[in-house]
N, C-alpha and C positions, 0 to 999 in steps of 0.2 A: 207270285200272282199279283200282289198288290202293287209291286214295282211297275209291272206292265200296264196295269190299270191307270197308274199315274202318267205313264208316258202317253197314253190315249187321251187322257184328259187334258194334258199339257198341249198336245197337238190341237185338240178342240179349241181350247183357249187361244192359241196362237192365230188360228184361222179367223176367229171373231175379231182380231186386231185389224184386219183388211176389210174396212168396210166397203170400199169401191169394189173390190174383187166380189164380196158378198152380193151387192146389188147387181153387178154386171153377170154374175152367175145365174141370177133369177132371170134377168132379161134374155140371156142367151138360151136358157131352157125353154122359156115362154116361146121365143121366136121360133126355135126348132120344132116345137110341138105343133105350133100353128101352121107352119109351112108344110110339114109332113101330113097333118090332118087334111089340109087342102089337096094335097096330092092323092090321098087315099079317097077323098070324096069325089074327085075327078075320075079316078079308076072304077068307083061304083056306079058313076053315071046317073045318080039319081035314085038307083035301086036301094031298097032297105037291106037286102041280103044277097049273098052269092053262095051257092052250094050250101045253104044252111048256116052260113057265117054272116052275121049281121055287122053292119058298120060299127055299131056300138061295141061289139067284141074286138074288133080290129083296132078301134080307137083306144079301148082299155089296154089291150096288150101292148100297144105301141107307147102309150104314156107311162105305164108301169115300167116297161123294159127300158125306155129311154131315161126315165128318172132314176132307175137302179144303175144303169150303165154310166150315167153322169156322176153318180154318188161313189161308184166303185173305181172311178179314175184317180189315179195318184201318180207321183213322180216315178216312172218306170225306168228311168236312167239313173236312179239313186245308187245302186250297187256299182254300176260302171264307173259313175263318177268318183265314187270312193276308192276304186281300185286305181283309176287313172291319176288322181292327186295323191295317192299314198296313205290317205288317212284311214284306210280300211285296217291297217295294222294297228292304229290306236284304238279302234273299236274292239278288237280282240283282246285288248288289255283291260277293258271295263268288266266290272263284275256282273254283267248281265248278258243274256243270250242274244246275239245280234239279230238273229232271224226273228225271235219273238219280239224284239223291240221294233223291228220294221213293221211286223204285222200289227202290233198295237198302235203305232202312230198312224198307219194306213186306216185302221178301224176308227181311230179319233176323227180324223179327216172326213171318212165316209159318213159318220154319224152328223158332222156338222153339214155337210151337203145335203143330207136327207132333210133335216130339220130346218135348215135356213135357205136351201136352194130349191129342193124338189117339192116340199109341202106348199110354199107359197106359189111356186108355178103351177102346182095341181089345182090350188084353189082358183087361180086365174082362168085355167083351162075349163073349169066347170062351167064358168060363165060363157065360154065359147062353144063347148061341145058337151053332149050328154054321154056320160060313161056308165057302164054297168056298175051296179052296186055289188058288194061282196054277197055271195051265196048265203052266208050266214056269219055271225060274230065269230063263231068257232073256226069257220073257213078262213077269216081274216087273221086270226091269231095263228093258225097253222101255216098260213102263207108267210107270215112274218118269220117263223122258224125256218121254213123252207128258204126263204129269202137269204138268211144267214148261212145256211149250207151253201146256196149258190155262190154267195161272196167267197166263201172259202175256196170253192173249185176255182173261181176266176183268179183269185189271189194266188193259188198255187201254180196255176198255169203261167200267170206272169212271172212268178218267182223263178220257176224253171227256166224261162226264157233269159231272165236277168243274170242267172248263174253261168250262162254262156259267155258272160264277159270275161271269165277267168281264161277262156281259150281264144276269144275273138277281140280285135281291138275295139269294134263297134257293134252293138246289137240293135241299133236304131232301125235298121232295114227289117229285121227279124221281128221286132216288136211291131212294127207296121203291118206286116203280113199277118201276124197273129191277130192283131185288132180287127183286120178285115175279116179273117175267118170267123172270129167271135161274133161280129156284128151280123154276119150273113147266116151262119149256122145255128145261131142261139135263138133265132126268131125275133130278134130285136127290130131289125128294119123290115124284113119280109116275114109275117106270121107263118108259123109252121103249118098251119092249115092249108095254105096254098102251096106248099112244096109237093113236088111229084112224089107219088107213093115210095117209089124206089129210092129217091134221094132221102126222103125222111126216115126210111128203114135203116139206111146207112148212118144217118145223123144219130139215131137212136143208140147206135154203139159207140158213140163219142160222148165226151163230158158236157159238150155245148148246149144240148137241149135241157140239161139239168140247171143251167146258170139262171135264166130267166123264165123260160117257158113253163117249167114245172110249178114255180110259184104261182104264175098267172092262172094256169089251169086249176089250181087249188082255190085260188081266189074266185074265179068264175063258176066253180062247182062242177067243172068237167071231170075232175077227179074226185071220187067219194070213197069212204070206207077203206076196203083193202086196196084200192088204186092209189090212194093217198100214201099209204104205208109203203107199197111198192115203189112209189115214185121217189119218196124220201129215202128209202133204203138205197136205191141207185144212187142218189146224192152221196150218201155216206160212204158207199163202196168207192165211188170215184175220188172222194176225199182221202181215202186210205191209200188208194193206187198213186194218186198224184203226190201224196206226202212221202211215200216211199221213194218215188223217183225224184222229188225235189231233194229229199235227205241225200240221195246217192250222188246227185250232181253237186251238191253243196260240199260234201265230204271230200270228193275227189277234186273240186275246184280249190278248195282252201290248201290241199296238199301241193297243187300245181302253182299256186299264187305267185306271180311275178310282179312286184309293184313298178308301175311304169312312170311314176311322177313323185312329187313330194321330196 
């Protein structure tokens, strides 16, 4: 366990070396937030709420979801590149689990982006728009736990797609399609409150709602008591299901491995 923590810390430290990338990350996040909030303001047309959903709620959902989606981004071509250049075989010789190493490094990169990209951008956004405060300190703490579960769900989905590199020459197109589905169906770009009832019911049977929207609802106090436990239980169930699927793809992919380079 300590070894993987070291991998995460090393990745965190490596990201700190690129100061220009650090500042550009903040600028990119701020610009994206401001542009989309302007779009939402225009859609509200000066109204304070639509169907009981206030602009503050929409802004809060978007800022949190965007911040998390930005923090959760990492090199999704990593496994494909390792297979193409042949270095994947060297990874298997190392005395560490390759999958856990990937996860550890991605977590380290995500923590860096949250602390040094998202939080500064959030503070700047508070000068531009009014966001909803957390329902309580307890809700904020539970939201952070739910956020970590959401991260694992998103990471597992991404890893499953990456494992297709064992069978396909390029997974870039599939990753792009996956990202579109995640952005739309997770409520990141369009809040789930505005989804048609039938579509939202369908989405509830997928893992996408559990990525961002469950943590946001906990933060806002939409989920309380048993509903919080239910929402987080759904997250845990999806983590177990996706982990089993990911394990199956990985195991069969390694058996089928054909090095295409190196």
